[in-house]
One Martini backbone bead per residue (centre of mass of N, CA, C, O) as a GRO file, in nm:
protein
  326
    1UNK     BB    1   9.955   6.317   8.436
    2UNK     BB    2   9.849   6.616   8.458
    3UNK     BB    3   9.887   6.900   8.603
    4UNK     BB    4   9.724   7.071   8.837
    5UNK     BB    5   9.554   7.381   8.768
    6UNK     BB    6   9.529   7.709   8.923
    7UNK     BB    7   9.341   8.009   8.998
    8UNK     BB    8   9.399   8.292   9.230
    9UNK     BB    9   9.216   8.555   9.404
   10UNK     BB   10   9.335   8.784   9.647
   11UNK     BB   11   9.145   9.006   9.769
   12UNK     BB   12   9.128   9.305   9.882
   13UNK     BB   13   9.064   9.522  10.158
   14UNK     BB   14   8.846   9.699   9.961
   15UNK     BB   15   8.738   9.843   9.704
   16UNK     BB   16   8.613   9.763   9.403
   17UNK     BB   17   8.841   9.867   9.219
   18UNK     BB   18   9.075   9.711   9.364
   19UNK     BB   19   8.958   9.428   9.337
   20UNK     BB   20   8.948   9.427   9.024
   21UNK     BB   21   9.256   9.442   8.970
   22UNK     BB   22   9.309   9.153   9.070
   23UNK     BB   23   9.098   8.991   8.920
   24UNK     BB   24   9.178   9.061   8.624
   25UNK     BB   25   9.457   8.929   8.616
   26UNK     BB   26   9.356   8.645   8.682
   27UNK     BB   27   9.140   8.614   8.456
   28UNK     BB   28   9.328   8.651   8.213
   29UNK     BB   29   9.528   8.431   8.276
   30UNK     BB   30   9.323   8.199   8.270
   31UNK     BB   31   9.234   8.240   7.975
   32UNK     BB   32   9.514   8.224   7.827
   33UNK     BB   33   9.570   7.921   7.984
   34UNK     BB   34   9.326   7.741   8.046
   35UNK     BB   35   9.253   7.796   8.363
   36UNK     BB   36   9.109   7.741   8.641
   37UNK     BB   37   8.905   7.936   8.867
   38UNK     BB   38   8.866   8.049   9.172
   39UNK     BB   39   8.640   8.175   9.362
   40UNK     BB   40   8.590   8.473   9.462
   41UNK     BB   41   8.597   8.708   9.743
   42UNK     BB   42   8.338   8.965   9.782
   43UNK     BB   43   8.221   8.947  10.107
   44UNK     BB   44   8.360   9.157  10.259
   45UNK     BB   45   8.397   9.332  10.562
   46UNK     BB   46   8.357   9.689  10.643
   47UNK     BB   47   8.407   9.909  10.912
   48UNK     BB   48   8.493  10.196  10.824
   49UNK     BB   49   8.228  10.316  10.691
   50UNK     BB   50   8.074  10.314  10.964
   51UNK     BB   51   8.268  10.491  11.136
   52UNK     BB   52   8.260  10.736  10.907
   53UNK     BB   53   7.971  10.759  10.766
   54UNK     BB   54   7.935  10.627  10.501
   55UNK     BB   55   7.735  10.558  10.233
   56UNK     BB   56   7.935  10.344  10.143
   57UNK     BB   57   7.991   9.996  10.258
   58UNK     BB   58   8.147   9.782  10.077
   59UNK     BB   59   7.931   9.556   9.977
   60UNK     BB   60   7.948   9.273   9.722
   61UNK     BB   61   7.744   9.083   9.782
   62UNK     BB   62   7.548   8.946   9.506
   63UNK     BB   63   7.674   9.040   9.225
   64UNK     BB   64   7.814   8.752   9.186
   65UNK     BB   65   7.892   8.481   9.004
   66UNK     BB   66   8.006   8.114   9.017
   67UNK     BB   67   7.967   7.938   8.756
   68UNK     BB   68   8.283   7.960   8.620
   69UNK     BB   69   8.387   7.835   8.889
   70UNK     BB   70   8.552   7.711   9.137
   71UNK     BB   71   8.514   7.576   9.425
   72UNK     BB   72   8.633   7.662   9.728
   73UNK     BB   73   8.588   7.398   9.884
   74UNK     BB   74   8.707   7.202   9.679
   75UNK     BB   75   8.991   7.330   9.659
   76UNK     BB   76   9.059   7.304   9.960
   77UNK     BB   77   9.039   6.992   9.987
   78UNK     BB   78   9.243   6.926   9.764
   79UNK     BB   79   9.490   7.078   9.903
   80UNK     BB   80   9.502   6.892  10.153
   81UNK     BB   81   9.596   6.637   9.985
   82UNK     BB   82   9.762   6.845   9.776
   83UNK     BB   83  10.012   7.047   9.779
   84UNK     BB   84  10.080   7.329   9.619
   85UNK     BB   85  10.237   7.517   9.402
   86UNK     BB   86  10.335   7.856   9.435
   87UNK     BB   87  10.250   8.126   9.208
   88UNK     BB   88  10.329   8.465   9.214
   89UNK     BB   89  10.238   8.704   9.007
   90UNK     BB   90  10.230   8.664   8.714
   91UNK     BB   91  10.239   8.732   8.411
   92UNK     BB   92  10.033   8.837   8.145
   93UNK     BB   93  10.049   8.522   7.998
   94UNK     BB   94  10.194   8.269   7.861
   95UNK     BB   95  10.285   8.011   8.055
   96UNK     BB   96  10.536   7.782   8.125
   97UNK     BB   97  10.323   7.583   8.288
   98UNK     BB   98  10.084   7.515   8.094
   99UNK     BB   99  10.273   7.268   7.918
  100UNK     BB  100  10.437   7.186   8.186
  101UNK     BB  101  10.643   7.054   8.396
  102UNK     BB  102  10.809   7.037   8.660
  103UNK     BB  103  11.094   7.062   8.777
  104UNK     BB  104  11.228   6.760   8.786
  105UNK     BB  105  11.154   6.464   8.923
  106UNK     BB  106  10.889   6.239   8.793
  107UNK     BB  107  10.806   5.932   8.909
  108UNK     BB  108  10.482   6.009   8.951
  109UNK     BB  109  10.232   6.142   8.773
  110UNK     BB  110  10.000   6.099   8.989
  111UNK     BB  111  10.192   6.288   9.204
  112UNK     BB  112  10.198   6.549   9.091
  113UNK     BB  113  10.242   6.873   9.143
  114UNK     BB  114  10.052   7.121   9.188
  115UNK     BB  115   9.924   7.446   9.067
  116UNK     BB  116   9.911   7.785   9.204
  117UNK     BB  117   9.795   8.092   9.086
  118UNK     BB  118   9.866   8.389   9.261
  119UNK     BB  119   9.666   8.687   9.320
  120UNK     BB  120   9.770   8.993   9.540
  121UNK     BB  121   9.870   9.238   9.365
  122UNK     BB  122   9.905   9.564   9.330
  123UNK     BB  123   9.933   9.801   9.129
  124UNK     BB  124  10.043  10.084   9.051
  125UNK     BB  125   9.896  10.389   9.124
  126UNK     BB  126  10.004  10.520   8.824
  127UNK     BB  127   9.937  10.206   8.678
  128UNK     BB  128   9.682  10.002   8.683
  129UNK     BB  129   9.689   9.895   8.346
  130UNK     BB  130   9.966   9.787   8.237
  131UNK     BB  131   9.859   9.469   8.160
  132UNK     BB  132   9.543   9.547   8.045
  133UNK     BB  133   9.515   9.724   7.783
  134UNK     BB  134   9.489   9.473   7.567
  135UNK     BB  135   9.215   9.344   7.752
  136UNK     BB  136   8.935   9.503   7.772
  137UNK     BB  137   8.731   9.317   7.628
  138UNK     BB  138   8.769   9.071   7.806
  139UNK     BB  139   8.710   9.201   8.080
  140UNK     BB  140   8.428   9.301   8.015
  141UNK     BB  141   8.308   9.023   7.951
  142UNK     BB  142   8.369   8.887   8.226
  143UNK     BB  143   8.218   9.084   8.405
  144UNK     BB  144   7.936   9.041   8.280
  145UNK     BB  145   7.928   8.736   8.329
  146UNK     BB  146   7.955   8.760   8.656
  147UNK     BB  147   7.692   8.864   8.676
  148UNK     BB  148   7.399   8.863   8.778
  149UNK     BB  149   7.148   8.834   8.563
  150UNK     BB  150   6.957   9.052   8.679
  151UNK     BB  151   7.170   9.273   8.707
  152UNK     BB  152   7.262   9.283   8.415
  153UNK     BB  153   6.990   9.373   8.298
  154UNK     BB  154   6.968   9.636   8.461
  155UNK     BB  155   7.227   9.773   8.368
  156UNK     BB  156   7.169   9.763   8.049
  157UNK     BB  157   6.892   9.937   8.087
  158UNK     BB  158   7.041  10.176   8.135
  159UNK     BB  159   7.111  10.483   8.069
  160UNK     BB  160   7.336  10.656   7.892
  161UNK     BB  161   7.540  10.898   7.953
  162UNK     BB  162   7.668  11.181   7.844
  163UNK     BB  163   7.758  11.297   8.126
  164UNK     BB  164   8.001  11.187   8.360
  165UNK     BB  165   8.029  11.225   8.725
  166UNK     BB  166   8.298  11.159   8.947
  167UNK     BB  167   8.266  11.178   9.309
  168UNK     BB  168   8.503  11.147   9.544
  169UNK     BB  169   8.493  11.046   9.885
  170UNK     BB  170   8.461  10.922  10.175
  171UNK     BB  171   8.805  10.870  10.277
  172UNK     BB  172   8.866  11.125  10.165
  173UNK     BB  173   9.040  11.424  10.179
  174UNK     BB  174   9.109  11.739  10.230
  175UNK     BB  175   9.261  11.972  10.063
  176UNK     BB  176   9.575  12.145  10.029
  177UNK     BB  177   9.781  12.391   9.916
  178UNK     BB  178  10.052  12.207  10.001
  179UNK     BB  179  10.008  11.973   9.826
  180UNK     BB  180  10.152  11.658   9.736
  181UNK     BB  181  10.009  11.429   9.517
  182UNK     BB  182  10.247  11.209   9.531
  183UNK     BB  183  10.190  11.173   9.850
  184UNK     BB  184   9.889  11.305   9.885
  185UNK     BB  185   9.639  11.127   9.729
  186UNK     BB  186   9.377  11.098   9.936
  187UNK     BB  187   9.219  11.343   9.781
  188UNK     BB  188   8.987  11.554   9.699
  189UNK     BB  189   8.798  11.723   9.470
  190UNK     BB  190   8.690  12.011   9.409
  191UNK     BB  191   8.378  12.117   9.317
  192UNK     BB  192   8.458  12.356   9.134
  193UNK     BB  193   8.590  12.191   8.910
  194UNK     BB  194   8.337  12.047   8.809
  195UNK     BB  195   8.172  12.295   8.744
  196UNK     BB  196   8.370  12.437   8.544
  197UNK     BB  197   8.400  12.196   8.351
  198UNK     BB  198   8.107  12.167   8.268
  199UNK     BB  199   8.079  12.450   8.152
  200UNK     BB  200   8.299  12.419   7.931
  201UNK     BB  201   8.162  12.189   7.778
  202UNK     BB  202   7.894  12.338   7.716
  203UNK     BB  203   8.018  12.558   7.549
  204UNK     BB  204   8.133  12.369   7.329
  205UNK     BB  205   7.836  12.236   7.275
  206UNK     BB  206   7.604  12.465   7.294
  207UNK     BB  207   7.488  12.326   7.567
  208UNK     BB  208   7.296  12.158   7.824
  209UNK     BB  209   7.422  11.888   7.890
  210UNK     BB  210   7.357  11.607   8.022
  211UNK     BB  211   7.415  11.516   8.373
  212UNK     BB  212   7.575  11.262   8.580
  213UNK     BB  213   7.605  11.175   8.919
  214UNK     BB  214   7.869  10.994   9.086
  215UNK     BB  215   7.859  10.890   9.439
  216UNK     BB  216   7.975  10.847   9.791
  217UNK     BB  217   7.825  11.087   9.860
  218UNK     BB  218   7.626  11.327   9.977
  219UNK     BB  219   7.401  11.546   9.855
  220UNK     BB  220   7.498  11.791  10.033
  221UNK     BB  221   7.795  11.781   9.917
  222UNK     BB  222   7.671  11.826   9.600
  223UNK     BB  223   7.479  12.073   9.564
  224UNK     BB  224   7.623  12.280   9.365
  225UNK     BB  225   7.614  12.073   9.129
  226UNK     BB  226   7.301  11.989   9.136
  227UNK     BB  227   7.200  12.296   9.073
  228UNK     BB  228   7.248  12.257   8.801
  229UNK     BB  229   7.146  12.230   8.497
  230UNK     BB  230   7.087  11.910   8.401
  231UNK     BB  231   7.141  11.767   8.690
  232UNK     BB  232   7.200  11.438   8.818
  233UNK     BB  233   7.150  11.168   9.051
  234UNK     BB  234   7.255  10.871   9.129
  235UNK     BB  235   7.039  10.612   9.301
  236UNK     BB  236   7.198  10.371   9.292
  237UNK     BB  237   7.306  10.095   9.516
  238UNK     BB  238   7.508   9.990   9.294
  239UNK     BB  239   7.836   9.989   9.219
  240UNK     BB  240   7.842   9.820   8.955
  241UNK     BB  241   7.625   9.978   8.806
  242UNK     BB  242   7.770  10.250   8.810
  243UNK     BB  243   8.028  10.165   8.667
  244UNK     BB  244   7.902  10.074   8.396
  245UNK     BB  245   7.754  10.336   8.337
  246UNK     BB  246   7.999  10.516   8.327
  247UNK     BB  247   8.137  10.354   8.082
  248UNK     BB  248   7.883  10.454   7.877
  249UNK     BB  249   7.971  10.721   7.828
  250UNK     BB  250   8.073  11.005   7.635
  251UNK     BB  251   8.176  11.156   7.907
  252UNK     BB  252   8.439  11.195   8.156
  253UNK     BB  253   8.447  11.306   8.499
  254UNK     BB  254   8.707  11.259   8.717
  255UNK     BB  255   8.887  11.108   8.989
  256UNK     BB  256   9.156  11.126   9.155
  257UNK     BB  257   9.273  10.818   9.263
  258UNK     BB  258   9.036  10.655   9.129
  259UNK     BB  259   8.959  10.334   9.043
  260UNK     BB  260   8.671  10.383   8.951
  261UNK     BB  261   8.728  10.585   8.728
  262UNK     BB  262   8.938  10.411   8.579
  263UNK     BB  263   8.740  10.184   8.502
  264UNK     BB  264   8.557  10.351   8.321
  265UNK     BB  265   8.771  10.414   8.111
  266UNK     BB  266   8.859  10.124   8.044
  267UNK     BB  267   8.582  10.001   7.961
  268UNK     BB  268   8.483  10.256   7.766
  269UNK     BB  269   8.685  10.429   7.609
  270UNK     BB  270   8.659  10.729   7.713
  271UNK     BB  271   8.648  11.040   7.747
  272UNK     BB  272   8.884  11.200   7.983
  273UNK     BB  273   8.878  11.399   8.284
  274UNK     BB  274   9.126  11.563   8.472
  275UNK     BB  275   9.298  11.713   8.693
  276UNK     BB  276   9.568  11.902   8.611
  277UNK     BB  277   9.741  11.882   8.893
  278UNK     BB  278   9.746  11.534   8.850
  279UNK     BB  279   9.775  11.398   8.565
  280UNK     BB  280  10.101  11.373   8.550
  281UNK     BB  281  10.116  11.115   8.756
  282UNK     BB  282   9.985  10.947   8.519
  283UNK     BB  283   9.920  10.694   8.333
  284UNK     BB  284   9.767  10.588   8.081
  285UNK     BB  285   9.476  10.396   8.011
  286UNK     BB  286   9.483  10.413   7.731
  287UNK     BB  287   9.568  10.306   7.451
  288UNK     BB  288   9.778  10.429   7.220
  289UNK     BB  289   9.581  10.396   6.965
  290UNK     BB  290   9.347  10.579   7.109
  291UNK     BB  291   9.485  10.871   7.178
  292UNK     BB  292   9.431  11.008   6.887
  293UNK     BB  293   9.091  11.002   6.942
  294UNK     BB  294   9.104  10.997   7.264
  295UNK     BB  295   9.062  11.176   7.542
  296UNK     BB  296   9.331  11.193   7.803
  297UNK     BB  297   9.327  11.432   8.073
  298UNK     BB  298   9.395  11.737   8.167
  299UNK     BB  299   9.196  12.018   8.316
  300UNK     BB  300   9.162  12.372   8.280
  301UNK     BB  301   8.875  12.564   8.274
  302UNK     BB  302   9.040  12.851   8.238
  303UNK     BB  303   9.124  12.718   7.978
  304UNK     BB  304   9.182  12.595   7.690
  305UNK     BB  305   9.082  12.342   7.522
  306UNK     BB  306   9.177  12.075   7.393
  307UNK     BB  307   9.148  11.977   7.075
  308UNK     BB  308   9.052  11.683   7.111
  309UNK     BB  309   8.831  11.741   7.316
  310UNK     BB  310   8.668  11.934   7.143
  311UNK     BB  311   8.609  11.722   6.924
  312UNK     BB  312   8.464  11.517   7.105
  313UNK     BB  313   8.235  11.706   7.186
  314UNK     BB  314   8.124  11.761   6.902
  315UNK     BB  315   8.079  11.456   6.822
  316UNK     BB  316   7.909  11.365   7.101
  317UNK     BB  317   7.765  11.673   7.208
  318UNK     BB  318   7.629  11.799   7.000
  319UNK     BB  319   7.332  11.925   6.913
  320UNK     BB  320   7.243  11.708   6.707
  321UNK     BB  321   7.309  11.455   6.880
  322UNK     BB  322   7.125  11.519   7.123
  323UNK     BB  323   6.861  11.544   6.966
  324UNK     BB  324   6.860  11.252   6.865
  325UNK     BB  325   6.887  11.108   7.145
  326UNK     BB  326   6.611  11.247   7.253
   0.00000   0.00000   0.00000
């Protein structure tokens, strides 16, 4: 009898972007090795957002279906009967255990020890998608499959933004002039940078291209940005809906050190602008073959836009294209 194998993702007690980073590695590994995956636990309760008065409470129960997963209860009772060998955070590839028995003497195939591949480790903060870059189409497909059907229909029915602006607030802190962003990473980007960057993009596009703001901050925090012409705020209360809508934009203005912004770039493979003073700290999210055609990098709006970004703006947001889209 073949050894019973399962894959399990122990999701971190964190925001949706960080939870997805662990889920994705487990899900891709399970698909590549044709091993069933135990249903992840998305329903964890976070007290921090309530204590800090954050707008987003980080509760993701009800977003995801369990249809394609093994039951958590069934897998738990099975493991009580036969304790599995635990293999932690294997590389995302065809694994050596996929078609082989465990090393050592197996006197009774019927009692062979099962294996559970457990994923619980976050990737490095400066290279979130190091093992996932080649699998973005698979990850995107699995993520959409896992959404509750009604939610998936609602998400895909939303209009794709021309320019999407993700402004991370929540538990991020105010930056200081003396900050070393390689050390003090969880600080938000000043609103002035978003404003000036949007203005620079619109100058390149030669029109006030529509822009939509996605944020876990309150509208009053975002007021100077929202007061610009043709800028609206996403009012959807679903974090996963906002994430997928962000990923469908023609151009993204993202927040440094936000895995939420990073996921939008990864899923959408869209041109992405980061604050110039922090962009050098991070490895690219886009695959190498995409980076010759799609801009991803830092921008100082007071300087001339990089050539590739300027070309992306003209191709995706030029006057004729916006006129046709509208």
